[in-house]
C-alpha positions as CSV (number, residue, x, y, z in Angstrom):
1,M,136.3,100.7,98.7
2,R,137.2,99.6,102.2
3,T,136.2,96.3,103.8
4,L,133.7,97.9,106.1
5,D,131.9,99.5,103.2
6,I,131.7,96.1,101.5
7,L,130.3,94.6,104.7
8,A,127.8,97.3,105.0
9,A,126.6,96.8,101.4
10,V,126.3,93.1,101.9
11,L,124.3,93.6,105.1
12,V,121.9,96.1,103.5
13,L,121.4,93.8,100.4
14,G,120.9,90.8,102.6
15,G,118.4,92.6,104.8
16,S,116.6,93.9,101.7
17,T,116.3,90.4,100.3
18,L,114.8,89.2,103.6
19,A,112.3,92.0,103.6
20,L,111.4,91.1,100.0
21,T,110.8,87.5,100.9
22,A,108.6,88.6,103.8
23,A,106.5,90.7,101.5
24,I,106.1,87.8,99.1
25,G,105.1,85.6,102.0
26,V,102.5,88.0,103.1
27,V,100.9,88.0,99.7
28,R,101.2,84.3,99.0
29,F,100.4,82.6,102.3
30,P,96.7,81.5,102.8
31,D,95.7,82.6,106.3
32,T,96.3,85.2,109.0
33,L,98.7,83.1,111.1
34,T,101.0,82.2,108.3
35,R,101.0,85.7,107.0
36,M,101.7,87.0,110.4
37,H,104.7,84.7,110.6
38,A,106.0,86.0,107.3
39,A,105.4,89.6,108.3
40,T,107.3,89.4,111.6
41,K,110.2,87.0,111.5
42,P,112.1,87.7,108.2
43,Q,110.9,91.3,108.2
44,V,112.5,92.1,111.6
45,L,115.7,90.2,110.8
46,G,115.9,92.0,107.4
47,L,115.4,95.4,109.1
48,L,118.0,94.6,111.7
49,L,120.5,93.7,109.0
50,V,119.8,96.9,107.1
51,L,120.2,98.9,110.3
52,I,123.5,97.2,111.1
53,G,124.7,98.0,107.6
54,A,123.6,101.6,108.0
55,A,125.3,101.9,111.4
56,I,128.5,100.5,109.9
57,R,128.3,103.0,107.1
58,L,127.4,105.9,109.5
59,R,130.1,105.1,112.1
60,G,131.1,108.1,114.1
61,N,127.9,110.0,113.2
62,A,125.3,111.0,115.8
63,D,122.6,109.2,113.8
64,V,123.9,105.8,114.9
65,G,122.1,106.2,118.2
66,M,118.8,106.6,116.4
67,V,119.6,103.6,114.3
68,I,120.2,101.5,117.4
69,L,117.0,102.8,119.1
70,T,115.0,101.9,115.9
71,G,116.4,98.3,116.1
72,L,115.6,98.0,119.8
73,F,112.1,99.3,119.5
74,T,111.5,96.9,116.6
75,L,112.8,93.9,118.6
76,I,110.5,94.9,121.6
77,T,107.3,95.6,119.7
78,A,107.2,93.1,116.8
79,P,106.7,90.0,119.0
80,V,104.0,91.7,121.0
81,I,102.1,92.8,118.0
82,A,102.4,89.4,116.4
83,N,101.1,87.8,119.5
84,R,98.0,90.1,119.7
85,V,97.3,89.7,116.0
86,G,97.5,85.9,116.4
87,Q,95.2,85.9,119.4
88,L,92.7,88.1,117.5
89,A,92.7,85.9,114.4
90,Y,92.2,82.8,116.6
91,R,89.2,84.4,118.4
92,E,87.7,85.6,115.2
93,Q,88.2,82.1,113.7
94,N,90.1,83.6,110.8
95,I,92.5,80.6,110.7
96,R,92.7,77.3,108.8
97,D,92.5,74.4,111.2
98,D,94.1,72.0,108.8
99,L,97.3,74.0,109.0
100,L,97.6,73.8,112.8
101,T,99.7,71.0,114.1
102,K,99.0,71.8,117.8
103,D,96.1,73.9,119.1
104,E,97.4,75.4,122.4
105,M,94.9,78.1,122.6
106,H,91.8,75.9,122.4
107,E,91.4,75.5,126.2
108,F,91.9,79.2,126.8
109,A,89.4,80.1,124.2
110,E,86.8,77.8,125.8
111,N,87.3,79.4,129.2
112,G,87.3,82.9,127.9
113,E,90.9,83.6,129.1
114,S,93.2,85.9,127.3
115,G,96.0,83.5,126.4
116,G,97.5,81.7,129.4
117,N,98.8,84.6,131.5
118,G,96.2,84.0,134.2
119,Q,94.2,87.2,133.6
120,N,90.6,87.4,132.4
């Protein structure tokens, strides 16, 4: 085996491990906000590591472009989806107040605003 093959294998295994810990976090955490955190942060990093490992393994193949696009779309969409899910969970009061250390959305929720971007 060559060095790049070993590096690709380590990246794929590391990414898979992060994805596994994200799945365990989604099952074990108590409320929507903490589950959302577990579903986005390690899941995206794990997917990116798997995709980098796949790109190293597929080097020179036309499929590397699709792997790169997959990673870019994940980086673009995951934070937006997490933000919207968090706002919805807050509005629906599907959160545990004792787990919040700072409630930055309270004033926006009182005014009926959509989260600080100045739009109603």
